[in-house]
N, C-alpha and C positions, 0 to 999 in steps of 0.2 A: 201913169197914175195908178194902174193896177198893182205894180210892184211896190209903190209907195204905200198903198193901202195894206198890202201884205206885211210890210215892215211895221206899220203902225199897229196892226192887229197882233203881230208877234210880240211887240213891246208891251202892249196892254195885257196880253195873256200872261206874260212873264210877271208883271206886277201883281196880277190877281193870284197867280200860283204862289208867289212869295208871301203874299198876305195870308193866304190859307195855311201855308207851311209854317209861318211864324206862330200863328194861333195854335196849330197842332203841336208844335214843338214845346210850347209852354205846358201843355197837358202831358206830353211825354216826359218832360223834366220832373214832373211831380209824381211819376209812377215809381213803383217798387221794382227791385231787380226781378222779382218773380213775374210781374206783369210784363215787363220788357221782354223777358225771356220767352214768355208765352207767344208774344207777337212775332218775335224772331223765328221761333220754331214754325209758326204757321206760314211765314214767308218762305222759309227753306223747304217745307213740305210741298207748297204750291209750285215752287220752281222745279222741284224734282218730279212732281206728278206730271207736269206739262213739258218735261225736258225734250221729248221727241217732237211734239207739235211745234214748239218754239224753234227747235233746230231746223226743221224743214222749212219753216217760214223764213228764217234768216238766210238760209241757203238759196231759196227761191227768189227772195227779194234782192239780195246783193250779188248773187252769182259767185260769191267767195266760198272757198273751202269745200268740205264734204259734210253733208248733213249727219252722216253717221258719227263723224268726229265731233260735230257740234253738240250731239247728244252727250258725249263724254264731258265736254266743257260745261254744259248746263248742269250735269250731275255733280261735277267738281265744284262749280260755283255755289250750288245749293247744299249738297250733302257734306262734302269734305270741308268746305269753309265753315259750315254750321258746326260740325264736330270739333273744329279747332277753337271756336269761340264760345260754345255753349256754356262752359263752366267759368268763363272769364268774368271777374268782378268788375262792373262798369258803372254801378250806381251807388251813391252814398259814400260811406267811409271805405276806402280801399285799404288803408293801413293805419294801425294805431300803435305807435312805438311808445310804450309806457316808460321805458328806461330813459329815453332821450326826450320824452314829452313832445313828440312830433306826430301829428295826425295828417293823413292825406285824404282829400275828399274829391270825388269825381265830379267834374262840371262839364256838361255837354257844350259843344261850341255853338250850336244853334242850327240855323238853316244852312244846308250844304248844297252847292251847285255841282251836279254830276254830269260831266261831259262824256258822251258815249261814242265810241268809234264804230265804223261799219264792219270792221274785221271780226270783232267779237261782241256783237250788239246785245244779244239776249243774256248771255252769261255774265257780261259786265254789269248789266242792270241788276240782276239777281244779287251778285256779289256786293255791289255798292249799297244797295238797299239794306242788305243784312248788316254790314259793318256800321252803317250810319245809324240805323235803328238801335242796334246793340249798345251804342254809346249815347243813346237818348236824343239823337238828332233827327230832324226831318230832312228830306232831300227832294230837290227839283231837278229833273233830268233835261238836258239839252241833247236831243238825239241827232245823229248824223242823218241828213235828209235822205240818203240812199238806203237807210235801214229804218225808216220811220214807222212803217206798219208793224214790223216784228217787235220793235221797242215799245210801241204803244200797247200792243197786246200783252207783252210781258208785264208792263206796269199795271195794266188792268187786272190781270190774274193775281199778281202778288198783292196788290192793293186791296182787292176784295177779300183775300184771305186774311190780311192784316187787320182790316176793319172788323171782320167776324171774330177775331181774337182780342178785340178791345182797343185796337189802334185808332186814334182820332183821325177823322177824315182830313185829307189834305197833307198828311205826313209824307206821302209818296206822290209827287206830282210829275207831269211830263208836258213839255211844249208840244202842241199839235201843229203849230205853225212855225217850224224852225227856220230862222233866218239869222244872218250874221248880226244884224242889228238887235234882234231879240236876245241872242246869246250874249252879246256885249252888255245889254241891260242886265241880264242875269248875273254876269260876273262882277259888274260894278255896283250893283244895288247895295244900299247901306244896310239892308236887313239880311244880306247873305254873309255868313261868317267865314266860310271856307270854300275853296274850289277844289274838287277832285277831278283833275284833268287827265284823261286818257285819250290820245288821238295823235294827229300829225304834229310835226314840229311847230308849225305856225300857230296851231290852236294852243299848244302848251305855252309858247312864248306869250301869246295874248293873255293867257290866264295869269302868268307871272307879272305881266305889266299892267294888270287891271287895277292894282291898288288894293285888292282883296287878298288875304293870305291864301296861298295855293299849294297843293301837292300835285306836282306834275311829273311826267316821266318822259325822258328823252328817247331817241331812237335806239333800238338794239342793233348790234352788228357783231354778234359774238363769234369769234373763231373757235374751232375745236382742234386741239393739239393731240395727235395720236403719238405718244412717246413710245420708243422701241420696246419697252418692257410690257406694253399693253397686250391684252388679249385681243388681237386684231379682228377676228371675226365678230366678237361681241361688241367691240368699239364701233365697228362699221354698222352693225345691226342697230345699235342705239342711235347713231347719227341718222341713219335712213328712217328709222321709226319716227324720230323727232322731226326731220325735215319734211316728211310726207304727211304728218299729222295736220289735218285740216288745211292741207296744201300750204303749210308754212306760214299761216297768218298770225301766229303768236310771236311777239317780238323777242322772246328769249330763245327762239330757234337758232340753230347754227347757220352761219352765213358763209363760212369758209372752213376749209380743212388744212391743217399744217402738219407736215410729216418730216421725219428725218430721211436723208438720202438713203441710209442703209436699210430702211424698211419700206421705201416707196413702192417697190415692185410688188411686195406682198399686199400692201394696202390697196393699190390700184386693182390688183387681181380680185381682191375680196369685194371691193365696191362693184366691179363688173359682175361678179358672181351673184350679188344681191340686187341687181337691177339698175345700177347706175350706168349712164352713158357718157363717156368722155368725148367732148366736142373737139373736132379738129380746129386748127387755128382759124380757118375760113368760117367754119360754123360758129365758133365763139364770137368772131367779129360780127356776124349777122345778128346773133341773139343779143350781143352787147348793145346794139343800137335800140333795142326795145326795153332795156332795163331801166334806163334813166331818160327823163324828158330833157328838153333843151335848157330848162331853168335849173337843172340839177336835182330835181325831186324824182321820187320813184314813180314809174309809169303805172297808173292804176289798171292798165290793160293786162298786166301780168299778176297783179296781187291776188293771191288765193286761188289762182287758176291751176288747172291740171297740166301735166307735162304735155299731153296731146294738144291742148288748146294753145299753149305757149309755142310749141313746135310749129303748129299750123300758122300762127301769127308771124313767126320769123321765117316761114317757108323752109323748114328743116325736115329732112327725111330721117326719122329715127326708128330704131327697132320697136316692134310691138312689145308692150309690157314694160317699157322703160319707166322707172319710178322717179329718178332724179337726174337732172342734167348737170354735168360738171365741166368746168373750163379751167385748164391750167393757167396760172397767173404768176407773174414775177413782180408786178408793180402794185403800189398802193397810192390812192389819191382821190380827190374829189371828182376828177374826170376819168377815173378807172372804175367802170360800172360794177365789175365783179368784186371789187374790194368794198363795195357799199352794202347797205342793208337791202335784202331782196326777200320780200314776204311772199315767196313762191318756192317751188321745189327746184331751186338753182343754187349750186355751190361753186365757190372758187377753190382752187387747189394749189397750195404752195409747198415747195420742197426746200428744206434748209439742211446745211451740213451737220448741225449739232443741235442738241436741245437748247443750248444757250442762244444760238442764232434763231431758233424757233420761238424762244421766249421774246426776243427783241422784235421779231416779225409780228407776233400777236399784239405787242404793245403798239407797234406802228399802225396796225389795222384799227385797233380800238381808239387811238388818238385821232385817226382820220375820221371815224364816226363810231358812235356807240360807247364812248368813254363812260364809265360808271355803271354800265348795265350788267352784262353777263358774259362769261366765257366758259368753255368746257376743257377739261384735260382727261385723257384716258391713259392711265399709267398705274403700274404696280410699285413704282419707286416713290416712297413717301418723302424722301428728301427733295426730289425734283418738284413734287406737288407743293411742298413747303416753300421752295424758292419762287414758284409761280404765285403762291398766296401772298408773299411778301412784296412782290413787284407789280402785279397786274392792276391797272386802273379800272377795276370792276367792283361792284357791290356783291356779286354772286360768282364764286369760282366753283363750278360744279365738277365733281370727280366721278368718273365711271357711271354716268347716267345721261339720259337724253336731255338736251338743253331745254326743249319746250316744256316738258313735264317736270323736270328738276327745278327750273327757275321759278315756276309758279307754286312749287311746294307739293306737287302731286306725288313725286317719287323721292322726295327728300324731306328732311325735318324742318325745312324753312317754312315760315308761316304761309299757309295756303292763301293765295291772293292773285288778282288779275290786274293790279296796279303795282308796278315794281319800281321803287325809288332808285334813282341813279346817283344819289349823293352829290356833293358840291362839284366834283369833277365833271359830272354829267349835267350840271345846271339844275339839279333837283334839291328840294329842301330836306330830303331825308334819303338814306340808303336802304330803308326798310322795305320789306313786303308789307304793304299797307294793311293794317288791322284796325279794329275799333279803338285800340289804345292810341292810334295816331289821330283820332277824331274826337278826343276829349281833352280838356285842360285839367290840371290838378291844382286844387287849392290846398295850400299847406297851412295847418294850424300849429304854430310853434310857441311853446311856453318858454318863458325866460329861465335860463340856467345860471346866469352870472349877473352881477351888478357892475355898475360903471367902474367902481374902484378896483374891481377884479381885473379890469382890462388895462388900467393905468400902471405902467412900470415905475417902481420907486427909483428916485435918483440914487446914485452910488453912495453919496455922503450921508444919506438918511438911513441906509441899511445898517443894521447892527454888525459890529466887527465880528468877523468870523473867528471862532475859537478853535485852536488846534485840537484836532481829534486824536485821541489815543490810538496808536496803531493797533489794529486788530491782530490777535494772536491765536494760533490754533492750539490744540491740546498738547501736541508734541513740543511746541516752543515753550509753553507754560511749564511743562515737566522739566525741561532742560534748565530753565531759569531757576526753578526751585532747587534743583540738584546743585547748581552752581553756588547759590546763596548758602545752602546747608554746608557745602564743602568749605567755603570761606570762614564760616562761623567755627567749624571744627578746627581749622588751622590756627585760629586765634586762641582757642582754648588750649 
């Protein structure tokens, strides 16, 4: 009975939150660009101001990652995302083409449901609130139960700042009693216009099957190819930096390394030099049993955990100071744990005879899991990069940069975001890094340029007979003709 009461309370809370969010959104939709921008800046400033506090709360509550890295993520979600959207036109007339008599007007979608994962809880709340408000929308968050406290605190802090800046109350809401039934009500409610789903595969599928338009992201499982022309020490550094950042909890992080046989020895030596530990076959088998659960999903016991914690879990004796665990692999498949997504400092290591074979291996890995998401290539050969760009089933091909920070737009020119679309191949509605422009509709005002008769093609018999046109002559031809005529006249005389 108690569980039932909790479900009912959750459902009722969601209905109340949506009602308030809808009322607030009507007021947001009537605001000027300047008013919206003032609110957005206040939210960004609040997120940045409390970045350390929220990072520590998230780490303490979930046990995932490192609070020091979560500070960076909170700063990215507030400061860098804000810088990328602050000058974006999202209110009123976006474009007025006088020549073609076409005007484009921004229309907020309405109330957004924001699903928040436990791996990046506080940073995702800040980011989604910013892009929703920038487009004139309100947002109601469904928090992962394992990160409820830090998510609620984040919403409290940014909501207070937003209201002080003129934001209507209720524009940023959060479920305090998160249940599956409550979240289901949120996603299926008639007054919710769009779902922003970031979380596990099951949650994303539920969002897409809810009947409400959704932007969801599939799992990442990005391989990193170190091509023989690469600066190997720098490539390894970038991969190590990326895979250890927040203990690998960002889905754009590298999951496997692919090398050519000719450079394997140098790459392995460099990984060892930089703190990686290559597991023996026996050790790899031991750890492999902890990567996936019996149902084929990732084991939460390893997610975002340190190397030391994972080694202890698998009863492995590893050297002190080990940063990443690496297992050599030759297979790819649903039942091959190292070929799957591992949100932890664990990498698979594949060796291929040529870059062409490496290319095919990367495709195989991605088609196994992670299609449409992200992969990395480290190379100085632009033609090989081009060949990878033409063939890989990903939305982001990152070149000579860490996957984690490159994919979210921190070290690249991609739009800074913490929701990364995977395109149709990955079961997503877009391949974009989600920005405010994905959260508004465009109303097009088009003036008539033609009449009906302009579109009707005249029958051949009604067309006027074409008159033969005089052949065009250039100056030289004209002079020759005149000379010929004059010569003939002189002959007759």
